[in-house]
N, C-alpha and C positions, 0 to 999 in steps of 0.2 A: 039600240042600234041594230040594224040588220047584221046577221052573222058574218057576212062577207064585206061589210062596210069598213073602209080604211080611213085613217086620218093622216093627212100629209103635212109635212113641214118643208118649206122651200125658201131659199134665197138665191142670190146670183151665182153661188158656187155649188150648192148641194140641194138634193131632193131626197127626203126620207119619207117612207111610208110605214105605218103601224097598223096592225090588225088586232084590235082590242079583244075580240071574241075568242081568239085562239092564243091565250096566254100573254096578251100584250105584245105579241111577236112583232119585231121589226123585220119587215119583209123586203125592204129595199133601202140601200144607201147608194145613191147614184151621183156621179160627177156631172155637173151642168156643162163643163167645158167640152166634153166629148161623148157624153151619154154612157160612160163606162159604169157597169153595175158591179158592186163588190159583195153583195149578199147572195148566197147560194139559193137559187129558186127551188120551189118544191118539186120533188119527183113523183109524188102522188098527190091527189087532190086533198084540200083541207077537209078534215072531218073531226068531229068531237071524239076524243079518246076516252076510253073507260077509266074509271077511278084507279084501277090497278094495272092498266095495260102497259106494255113495254114501249120504249121510245121508237123501236122499229115499226110501230103501228102509226107513227106520226107522219107528217108530210115530208120530213127529211131535210128541210132547209130552214133558212131564216135565223134570227137572233132571238133566242129564248133566255129565260132566267131560271137557273137551277137552284131550288131551295126546297127543303132543308138538306138535300143530299144530291149528288149527281148519280151515283149508282144506287139501285134499289138495295135496301138493307133491312136487317131485322130490328125488332123493337129494342129500345134502350131503356132499361128499368121499367118505369110505368108509362113511358112514351111509346107511341105507336110505331109500327114498321113504316118505312118510307118506300113508295113505288119508284120505279126506274126513272131517273132524271128528275125526281122530285115531283112536287104537286102543281107548280104554277103554270107549266106549259099546257096542262090539260083543262084549265078552268077559264071561264069568261072573266076578263078583267073589267072593272068599272071605270068609266070616264069621270074624273073629278073636275077637270077644268081644261079648256082649250084657249083661255084668254092670253096666257103668256107661256108659250110652249104647249106641251100636252102632258097633263098629269093623270096618271092611271094608278089603280091599286088592284092587287090580287091577293086573295086570302088562301093560305095554306090549308090543306085538309087533314094532314097528319100532325100538325102542330098549331097552336093558337097564335099564329104569326100572320102579319099583314105587311106586304112589301109595297111601298108607294114609290113610283118612279116619275120624276119630271124630266121630260125630253125637250131640249131647246137648241136651236141652231145659233152658234156664235161664230160668224165668219165661216171658215172652212171646217168647223168642228161641230159634231153632234155631242152635246154635253148632257150626260145622264146623271141626275142627282137622286140618290136612293135614301129612303128611310125605312128601316125595319122595326116594327113595333110588336111587342109581346102583349097580346090582348087578355092575358090570364093573370091569375094570382100566384102562379108557380113559375119557377125557373124553367127555361126551355133550351134544349140543345139544338144546334143548327150549324150548317155551313152554307155558303153561297158561292156560286160560280157563274160568271158570264158565259154564255154559250153561243157566240156568234159564228155560225158556219159561213165561211167565205167562199165566194166563187174564185176558182184558181185556174191557172193554165201552166203548162210545162215551162219551166224557166223562171217562174216567180221566185222571189227570195224571202225567206223568213229571217228578219234581222232583229237581234236582241242586244242589250247592252254588253259591252266588252267584259264586264265583271262576271258575267255568267259563263263559267267554264265547264260546268257539268249539269246534267239533268238526271232525274230518276225515272226509271221505266215503270209505269203503272200497268201498261198493256202493250204487247207486241204480237201481231198476228202470225209472225213467222218465227223461226228458231234463231234469229239473229242475236237476240238479247234475252237475258234472264229477267223475269219479273222482279221489281223492287231493287234491281241493281242500279248503281250509279255509273253513268257513262260520260265520256267527254262530249262537249258541245263546241262546235257544230259537226265535227268529223270524227266520230268515235270508231273504235275497232269493234267489229262484230265478234261473236264467239268463234267464228271460223278464221279470224285473223285478217279479214279484209276491212277496208275503210269505206264508210258510207257518209255522204254529205247530207245530213238531215235538214240543212238550211235551204236546200234547193228543191223546188217542187218538181217531181218526176212525172213522166207520162203515166196515164192510167195503166196499171198492170194486173189489177184484179186480185192481188195477193197481199200487198203491204198496207198495214195500218199501225200507227203508234199512238199511245197516250203517254205523254211525258209531263213531268213537273220540274220547274225551276224555282229555286228560292231566290227572291229578289234581294238586291243589296240596296244601295242608295238611289239608284236609278229606277224609276217606275215607268217603263214603257216596253212595248213590243210592237213589231210592225211587219207588214207584208208589202213588198215592192213589186210592181209589175213593169218589167223592162219595156214591153211593147208600147206602153202609153206614157212611161216616165212619171208614174204616180203610184200612190198606194195609201194604205191606211196605217196610222200609228195609234195604238191604244195607250193612253196615258192615265196613270193612277198613282195613289200614294201607297208606297210599300208598307207604311206603318199601319194602314187600314187593310190592305190586300197584299200580304207578304209573299204570295206565291203566284206563279203563272202556270196554268195548264196549257198543254199543246196537243191538239188532236190533229194528226196528219193522216189522211186516208186517200189511198190511190186506187179506190174501187173495190175494196174487199168487204165493205159493210153496206147494207145489212147482209147477214148470212143467208137469208131466205132468197128465193128466186125473184128476179125483177131488177129494176134499176138500182145502181150502186152509187154511193157517195164518192165524189171526187172533190176534196175540200181540205182546207186548213182552218182550224179554229184557234184563236188566241184568247185565252180564258183567264183573265185576272180572277183570283179566288182567295178565300180565307184559309184554305187548307191544302195540303199536298197529298190528299187521299180523295178518291171519288166517293167512297162510302163514308157516310156520317158515323156509322158504327166503328169502322176502322180508325177514323179520325179520333173518335172518343177514346179508343183503346190506346192510341199513341199520343194522347195529349194535344191533339190539334183541333178538336171541336170547339166551337164557340158556345158560350152560354149567355142568355139574355134573361135578366131578372124580371120579377113581376112588374108588368106595365112599364118596363124600360124600352128605350128606343136606341137605335144605332144608325149612324149616317155615314155615307161614303159617296165618292164621285168617280165616274169613269168618263173620260173624254175620248171620243173617236174622231181623230183629225184626218182629213184628206190632204195629204201633201202632194204637190203638183196640181193643185186645184186650178191655178191660173195659167201655168206653163209647165212644160215637160222638164223633169229633173233627171240628171244622170244618177247612177247608183251612188257615187260619191256625194253628190249634192243632197240626195235623199237621206243618206246616212247622217250627214251633218245636221240636217233639219230635224232629225229624230232626237238629237242630243239636247 
């Protein structure tokens, strides 16, 4: 395939576009009802990243797969170090089939791992079925996180199950919260004693960014609701397979270099509540895959309000 060639999935409710040559990146999830786009577009042109380049050298948009780590981290025993945001966003994925959905696979460069992803439209949902395979004779450490950077606007709402009452701070760009502290969700007290509503998307301010983790209970979903159009995306997953949710909330403070900044929310079902595989390993959160073993999981990205506008209350009920 040509480097910029896309594969499209389309029905009467959704249009999805995938760019295999750039990490199997999903570059568009668009509503057919009103043309609303939910994936953050690139803010620099697509270009092949180096084997060890940082993620701020990427296009800065889209839906990538982070494996075997999100943060770059040091070697673990005899296993190699992992570059920033893992291996898969920087490699060309191979097209296995387009007969029933789109089946692609990408091979990790720091681990003998292959991630195969089937993407298929089912009504108002993009269904992603994953198979992770260990291609070696040795056990392998890993974590996986979805990395869907969503296009947002002021007033959008991040809605989580009621059972999530607190989140852990992985990163905060300001002095509002202390790293690895637990804070209330959705309206925690800051260190200065003020209250902030983390569930409401603010205007671009160029200063705030948060990476949070929530431990899922029985309910496996997270959503972004857009009042203006009465619709939004809900990410559905099995908490037995993906027991944590990462939340990246950025109001224009990243990348730290000069140039355009991210204004986005990412809802990131994941296997661990640490960005670094090495940190996950030290805290008993890393996954291990035995010799020639495989592991499977599913992620459903559903467009609610695909046929008609929903109020906030209607949207919340449909998430349950």
